[in-house]
C-alpha positions in Angstrom: 0.0 -0.1 0.1 1.3 3.4 -0.9 1.2 6.5 1.2 -2.4 7.2 2.6 -4.0 10.4 1.6 -4.9 12.6 4.6 -7.9 15.0 4.2 -8.4 17.3 7.2 -11.5 19.6 7.5 -11.5 22.5 10.2 -13.6 25.4 10.8 -15.7 26.9 13.7 -18.9 25.4 14.9 -21.9 25.9 12.5 -20.0 26.3 9.5 -21.0 22.9 7.9 -17.7 21.2 8.9 -19.0 17.8 10.0 -21.5 17.8 7.3 -18.7 18.2 4.6 -16.7 15.6 6.3 -19.4 13.0 6.4 -20.4 13.8 2.7 -16.6 13.6 1.8 -16.4 10.2 3.5 -19.7 9.3 1.5 -18.0 10.2 -1.7 -14.8 8.1 -0.9 -16.8 5.0 -0.1 -19.0 5.2 -3.1 -16.0 6.1 -5.6 -13.2 3.9 -3.9 -15.2 0.8 -2.9 -12.1 -1.3 -2.6 -10.1 1.2 -0.5 -9.7 1.3 3.3 -10.9 4.5 5.0 -10.3 5.9 8.5 -12.4 8.7 9.9 -10.8 10.7 12.9 -13.0 12.9 14.9 -10.6 15.3 16.5 -13.2 17.9 17.5 -14.0 18.3 21.4 -17.6 18.5 20.4 -17.5 15.1 18.6 -20.6 14.2 16.6 -19.1 12.9 13.2 -20.4 9.5 14.4 -23.8 10.4 14.3 -23.5 11.8 10.9 -22.0 8.5 9.9 -24.6 6.5 11.7 -21.9 4.7 13.9 -22.1 4.0 17.5 -19.2 5.0 19.8 -18.5 3.7 23.3 -15.0 4.7 23.8 -12.9 7.8 23.0 -9.1 8.4 23.2 -9.6 10.8 25.9 -11.5 8.3 28.0 -8.6 5.8 27.4 -5.8 8.3 28.6 -7.8 9.6 31.3 -8.2 6.0 32.8 -4.3 5.7 32.8 -4.3 8.4 35.5 -5.5 5.7 38.1 -2.7 3.4 38.8 -5.2 0.7 39.7 -6.3 0.6 36.2 -3.4 -0.8 34.6 -3.2 -4.5 35.1 -0.4 -6.2 36.9 2.4 -7.0 34.4 1.4 -4.4 31.7 3.3 -1.2 31.3 1.3 2.0 31.0 2.5 2.2 27.3 1.1 -1.2 26.7 -2.2 -0.5 28.3 -2.6 2.9 26.5 -2.1 1.2 23.1 -4.5 -1.5 24.2 -7.3 0.9 25.1 -6.8 3.2 22.0 -7.0 0.0 19.8 -10.3 -0.8 21.7 -11.6 2.8 21.0 -11.4 2.1 17.1 -15.0 1.5 15.7 -14.9 -0.8 12.8 -17.5 -1.0 10.1 -17.8 -2.4 6.6 -16.8 0.9 4.8 -15.4 3.1 7.4 -13.3 2.8 10.7 -13.8 5.5 13.1 -11.5 6.8 15.9 -13.1 9.5 18.2 -10.4 11.5 20.3 -13.1 13.0 22.6 -13.0 15.9 25.1 -10.2 16.1 27.7 -11.9 15.2 31.0 -9.1 16.8 33.1 -6.1 18.9 32.9 -2.9 17.5 31.2 -4.9 14.8 29.5 -2.8 14.8 26.5 0.5 15.8 27.8 2.2 12.7 29.1 0.9 10.2 26.3 1.1 12.7 23.4 4.1 11.0 21.7 2.7 7.5 22.2 -0.7 8.7 20.7 1.2 10.3 17.9 3.1 7.2 17.1 0.1 4.9 17.4 -1.8 7.0 14.9 1.1 7.1 12.6 1.1 3.3 12.6 -2.5 3.1 12.3 -3.0 5.2 9.4 -0.6 3.2 7.3 -3.3 0.6 7.1 -5.7 2.8 5.1 -5.8 4.4 1.7 -7.7 7.4 2.9 -7.8 9.3 6.4 -10.2 12.1 7.1 -9.8 14.4 10.1 -12.8 16.5 11.6 -10.9 19.0 13.5 -11.9 21.9 15.9 -11.3 25.6 14.7 -8.1 25.7 17.0 -6.9 22.4 15.6 -5.3 21.2 18.8 -4.4 17.9 17.4 -2.9 19.4 14.2 -1.0 22.0 16.1 0.3 19.5 18.5 1.4 17.3 15.6 -0.6 14.4 17.0 -2.0 14.1 13.4 0.6 15.3 10.9 1.5 15.3 7.2 -1.9 16.6 5.8 -2.4 16.4 1.9 -5.4 18.7 1.9 -6.9 20.9 4.6 -10.3 22.1 3.9 -11.5 25.2 6.1 -15.2 25.6 6.1 -17.1 29.0 6.3 -20.8 29.7 6.1 -21.8 32.2 3.7 -21.5 35.3 5.7 -18.7 37.9 6.2 -18.1 36.9 9.6 -17.8 33.3 8.7 -15.2 34.1 6.0 -13.2 36.2 8.4 -13.2 33.3 10.9 -11.9 31.0 8.3 -9.3 33.4 7.5 -8.2 33.3 11.2 -8.2 29.5 11.2 -5.7 29.9 8.0 -3.5 32.1 10.2 -3.3 29.4 12.8 -2.2 26.9 10.4 0.5 29.2 9.2 1.6 30.3 12.7 2.0 26.8 14.0 3.8 25.6 10.9 1.4 22.6 10.4 2.8 20.4 7.7 -0.1 20.9 5.0 0.4 20.3 1.3 -2.7 22.2 0.1 -5.4 24.5 1.9 -8.7 25.4 0.5 -11.7 27.1 1.6 -15.3 25.6 1.1 -18.2 27.8 1.7 -21.3 26.1 2.9 -25.0 26.9 3.2 -24.4 29.2 0.0 -27.3 30.9 -1.9 -27.0 32.1 -5.5 -26.2 35.8 -4.9 -23.9 35.3 -1.8 -20.5 34.0 -3.2 -20.1 37.0 -5.5 -20.6 39.5 -2.7 -18.3 37.5 -0.5 -15.3 37.4 -3.0 -13.5 40.4 -1.7 -13.6 39.0 1.8 -12.5 35.6 0.5 -9.6 37.2 -1.3 -8.4 39.0 1.8 -8.0 35.7 3.5 -5.6 34.3 0.8 -7.5 31.2 0.6 -8.4 29.4 -2.6 -12.0 28.9 -2.9 -12.5 25.3 -3.8 -16.3 25.2 -4.2 -19.6 25.8 -2.4 -22.0 23.8 -0.8 -25.7 25.0 -1.0 -28.1 25.3 1.6 -30.0 22.1 1.3 -33.5 21.2 2.9 -32.7 17.5 2.9 -29.6 18.1 5.1 -32.0 20.3 7.4 -34.7 17.6 7.5 -32.0 14.7 8.2 -30.5 16.8 11.1 -33.9 17.5 12.5 -35.0 13.8 12.6 -31.6 12.7 13.8 -30.9 10.8 10.5 -27.1 10.0 9.4 -26.1 12.5 6.8 -24.1 9.6 5.3 -27.4 8.1 4.1 -28.5 11.2 2.1 -29.8 10.5 -1.5 -27.8 10.9 -4.6 -30.5 13.8 -5.4 -29.3 15.9 -2.4 -27.8 19.2 -3.5 -25.2 18.9 -0.8 -24.1 15.6 -1.7 -23.8 16.6 -5.4 -21.8 19.8 -4.5 -19.5 17.9 -2.1 -18.9 15.1 -4.9 -18.1 18.0 -7.4 -15.6 19.5 -4.8 -14.0 16.1 -4.1 -13.6 15.4 -7.8 -11.1 18.4 -8.0 -8.8 16.9 -5.7 -6.2 14.3 -7.0 -7.3 11.4 -4.8 
């Protein structure tokens, strides 16, 4: 297997980040059915599993938090071995996609001691896959700590407002300031309506981001969200599905 393609998605809450990630995963599973795909939910407000229709019982932060209790580590097992075992148990496997949820740190220093171990584990794990997608929070903790490194495509999401575009620009500044190893960085504007993009172009140009495409406001996405249905199951007729498929087709995958 050659080097895996890593696609990271970042943006503040409400900008369609998780929707885009889920529909990118839908595109990959439909167009590369013989490929292995890993999804990593690195947002502290984790809900990618709901968008994918997967049940999650264990997160990385839960596993790491448990190591703070010396009694949790079985006799004869090192803490490193215990953490690796617990992280491996946190991997949700399905027919099409495997999912790893980083989770929300439950106490101070949750990621400090085992950060290198977690990084090494993820580096080894991702070589088992052809595609890795990462749903990040706006601050991109795991990217900035280099827990997840060597990203091929970073997609920064914005809604179709001036405030949203400016926020995406600030995320881009974080990327540049912490010198994250990213090959290409793009902007995707979600919840777009016909007249909005032309009006937003001056603000988009100020960010220095290349606009990869737009995802229109989609009543079917609203309906699925309202009724708690996985966005992964949206029909081919969905405007959002079609838009994300068009965006994904522009990337050399």
